[in-house]
Phi, psi and omega in degrees: 000136186292148176288148178255112178258137173209172181295321181291328174290325180293322184293317182295322179299312180293320177297323177293321181291305182291327179285321172293326172300315177299313184298321181296307183302311192260354180238302185296305175315302181292333188267344181256146185247140175080163190285322184292309176314312188286327175292318175303316178303317177296322176293321180293313180297322175298312182297328179286329175294317185292326185287322180290326179285335183227040182305315185287321174305315179298318180293326178297322178284339183275153171301156188296332184289346183264350183299318182300301179301326179289320183298316182298309190297317182292312178292329177297311177297330177296321177291310189295319186292320183294324184291324176301312180301317188291320175295310174300316182299320181293322173303305181299315179299324179289327181283326174300322184286329179292319185294322183296314182300322183290330178280324183282314189281141180294154175301150180285339184250114186301328176296345175291331180287333187267349177304320181294328178293317179289337182290334185276352178289153187292333182279354188235125177289143177298140184277120179288148173293138182301146178286143177293127175268109185290324180294319179297318176303308184294328180289323182296317185296313172303316176300314181298314181300313185295323180295313178299323175301309174298319177292322180287319174298324172301318184289325181293317172302318179293312175308323174289320180297315183298325185292322190262347176290168177305129171299146167294149181260123179250120183242120181230144173258134179242126180271129182235104183305318184279003180292128179293144183309319184299338177253017179297119179096005173306135183242143176233122178259120180262130169242128181210155171056049178286314176063055176292136187184226188287332180261312179272117186221200198301319184301308181302316182291324183294313180288335177285318179299320177299313178302312184294321179294327175306332191274347175048064180276173171279330174203158178258135166240118184258101196261045169088174190041061175281326194224159171229062181160178185268172189294318181301325181281324195248342187308316179302327187277320184287335181302343179294346181287345175304336187269004169302125180235130187199164185291313182263354180102189180243143184230144186225141178234145172293150168246172178307313181292339176285333178281322176300329186263001179111076193298318185295316184293323177285326178305312183292324179296315183295319180297333179291342181265010185060040171256122178278138183255122179256100179256087178059056173203173188234155172223158182269124178253127173119207181220205181288336180280354174164140183206167169222164180261122170274110184248138181228134176239154179286164184298143184304327188236336181306314175295321180297327183283341178253010174057045180225162179299144178226233180307119182216086181291325178298319176299316186292326178274354186303136171081004187265157188273122178293342180279346186277143176291148185221130169246125185255130172260119178216126195299303182272141181280051185251149175071014186300310183299325170299314180297323182294316179300332179273359170113012175280121181278328184211129169251134176246123191215165176227232170082323191278339190057009184066022180093336171071307192223135171294143002276353181294342168302331181276337188245356183300329174292351171278332176276329180228133179298314175249101186258326176190134181107195180260136184227160181223142178218112191057236179270001185259154181234157167224136171244121175254109182285150171287341181095160185263337180243225184193163173228148184077227176304123181299055189207151169220126179222118181090001178204084185290151174297156181215150159256136186251128175241108176262125177251116185272137182227156181273000000 
């Protein structure tokens, strides 16, 4: 079977190689004694590198029953390894800065600077440099490695707890000048990037639905990346969404992972749960006393990658009154300024996870102009959620999950 190469796969492969080499040199070698334990560590780390680098190809080659355990194991180790590397880099960075400070800054005692001059006088013998204490050096190396191991393990444990704990609730008011008075105060609860799959299943979904219903919104917006798997495997877990209760109902738009999992099959399944799927179309929310257009588009890139129809803003807006207030549901925070210029007052998106894990939380803004939170362009707004679940490592550090409640005001 041919290997599947992509930029993301190459990045993961290189990160796995350099990360595992670093873990061996800075963690395994100082803590392990003897050739055999160190050889075993090398073999294990090489195997883990190969599994991470060629995970997709390996999954295709293995029997179906092994896919779940392998996915859980590899993603869990990916998160733990990242936390260990972060802890070690923090320690090494602190030690490097301390060494640099000792070189750059003058000694605190002026007499120390005069010592070399006195040592050169005929009456004073040179002071030999102190012998290097190898036992002390090994002890310090092991202490540092052990401390980093404990810190990295603690960070991984916190990240796992944060990923599976209740999402934070973010509640914001968004002013929409075109909103009719009759809809002033209309509330939308956004659920996005849940990623139901090998980690997130029915128990998580039941609790998420309970928490979302407690917010008593007027409608629910589910903005994509709901699943990582097919309907037969994950349908019983996703069926918890049938219990969402709101005045105007629940609405869904596809994300890129929903395309990978079977967009047409999931569309049919969600509609069987009384969830309206907006695939490049709009619906009217409200009544004769006042209404707005709720617009939904397919994922920005999922269709192109599957050679299928995808994002089509023109089709979604076709036939609507431009003087009517409009809220756009779009999985990726792409094309916002164009949508704003086309009369969209508010775009609700996800996809970025806010980076999910350090250091991606620091760099996600380089990839997306609108990476997490509320942004504005002229009179239009976009809210980008960090998401309710997670993808890949079952951890969140620096970007806690959230449920978003947006209250529209005039």
